[in-house]
C-alpha positions as CSV (number, residue, x, y, z in Angstrom):
1,X,-0.1,0.0,0.1
2,X,2.8,2.3,0.7
3,X,4.3,1.8,-2.7
4,X,1.0,2.6,-4.3
5,X,0.7,5.8,-2.3
6,X,4.2,6.9,-3.4
7,X,3.5,6.2,-7.0
8,X,0.2,8.2,-6.8
9,X,1.9,11.3,-5.1
10,X,4.7,11.0,-7.8
11,X,2.1,11.0,-10.6
12,X,0.2,14.0,-9.1
13,X,3.5,15.9,-8.7
14,X,4.7,15.1,-12.3
15,X,1.3,16.1,-13.7
16,X,1.4,19.3,-11.8
17,X,4.8,20.2,-13.2
18,X,4.1,19.1,-16.7
19,X,0.6,20.5,-17.3
20,X,1.7,24.1,-17.6
21,X,4.3,23.3,-20.2
22,X,1.8,21.1,-22.4
23,X,-1.0,23.7,-22.1
24,X,1.1,26.7,-22.9
25,X,1.8,25.1,-26.3
26,X,-2.0,25.4,-27.0
27,X,-2.2,29.1,-26.1
28,X,-1.5,32.1,-28.3
29,X,1.3,34.2,-27.0
30,X,2.2,37.9,-27.4
31,X,5.2,39.1,-29.1
32,X,6.7,42.5,-28.6
33,X,7.5,44.5,-31.7
34,X,10.3,46.9,-30.5
35,X,10.3,48.9,-33.8
36,X,6.6,49.9,-33.4
37,X,6.4,49.6,-29.6
38,X,3.4,47.3,-29.7
39,X,2.5,43.7,-29.1
40,X,1.2,41.2,-31.7
41,X,-0.5,38.0,-30.6
42,X,1.5,35.3,-32.3
43,X,-1.3,32.8,-33.3
44,X,-2.4,31.1,-36.5
45,X,-3.3,34.3,-38.1
46,X,0.2,35.7,-37.5
47,X,1.6,32.6,-38.8
48,X,-0.1,32.9,-42.1
49,X,1.1,36.5,-42.3
50,X,4.8,35.3,-41.5
51,X,4.7,32.4,-44.0
52,X,3.4,35.0,-46.7
53,X,6.2,37.3,-45.8
54,X,8.8,34.5,-46.2
55,X,7.2,33.6,-49.5
56,X,6.9,37.2,-50.9
57,X,10.5,38.1,-49.9
58,X,11.9,34.7,-51.2
59,X,13.1,33.6,-47.7
60,X,13.6,30.0,-46.6
61,X,11.0,28.8,-44.0
62,X,12.7,29.5,-40.7
63,X,11.4,30.2,-37.1
64,X,11.0,33.9,-36.5
65,X,13.2,33.7,-33.2
66,X,16.1,32.4,-35.4
67,X,16.1,35.3,-37.7
68,X,18.5,38.3,-37.5
69,X,17.2,41.4,-35.8
70,X,17.3,43.0,-39.2
71,X,15.2,40.4,-40.7
72,X,12.8,40.6,-37.7
73,X,12.6,44.4,-38.2
74,X,11.8,43.9,-41.9
75,X,9.0,41.5,-41.1
76,X,7.5,43.9,-38.6
77,X,7.8,46.8,-41.0
78,X,6.1,44.7,-43.7
79,X,3.5,43.4,-41.3
80,X,2.4,47.0,-40.2
81,X,2.2,47.9,-43.8
82,X,-0.3,44.9,-44.3
83,X,-2.4,46.2,-41.6
84,X,-2.6,49.8,-43.2
85,X,-3.4,48.3,-46.5
86,X,-6.4,46.1,-45.2
87,X,-8.0,48.9,-43.1
């Protein structure tokens, strides 16, 4: 019985530790744009814009966080221009 209780406690602790990590993968997150001093929600909609920017500017598909600061700035400039074009 003692062994079962330890396993149960271990399972509960593991679940408590892992749950926020697993759940955070499902949430949108905000990304700060230092060039325009605002935030963007990085969700599926933003990913669509980002992939379109990669395509339109003939760039390889690469994670935004792995891009140079110059490329990130180019993206945010392009992205803000997209917002203005559609409003």
